[in-house]
C-alpha positions in Angstrom: 0.3 0.3 0.3 0.9 3.8 -0.6 1.8 6.6 2.1 -2.4 7.7 0.8 -3.2 4.7 1.2 -2.7 3.8 4.3 -3.8 7.5 5.5 -7.0 7.2 4.4 -7.5 3.8 5.6 -6.4 5.2 9.4 -9.5 8.0 8.5 -12.1 5.5 7.7 -10.8 3.6 11.1 -10.7 6.3 12.9 -14.9 7.0 11.3 -15.8 4.3 12.0 -15.0 5.0 15.9 -16.5 8.5 15.9 -14.8 9.5 19.0 -11.4 8.8 19.9 -8.6 9.8 22.7 -5.0 10.5 22.8 -3.0 10.9 25.6 -0.1 12.4 24.3 3.9 11.2 24.2 7.3 12.9 23.6 7.0 11.2 20.7 5.5 12.5 17.1 2.5 10.0 16.5 0.0 11.4 19.0 0.7 14.4 16.6 -0.2 12.4 13.9 -3.6 10.7 14.7 -4.5 14.3 15.6 -3.8 15.2 12.7 -5.3 12.3 11.2 -8.9 12.4 13.3 -8.8 15.9 12.4 -8.9 15.7 8.7 -11.6 12.4 9.2 -13.9 14.7 10.7 -13.6 13.2 14.0 -14.3 14.4 17.9 -10.5 13.5 19.3 -10.2 14.2 23.0 -6.5 14.9 24.1 -4.9 14.9 27.5 
């Protein structure tokens, strides 16, 4: 799969969840996940 296909798949998974909670750490993963959730128009809560 290409990067764009993987990103679209992630957005689909997030939309199926409807709402997500993201715990921030010192890495880039939570920021990426928050951006993907926002792009998918999913309610995202972060701490």
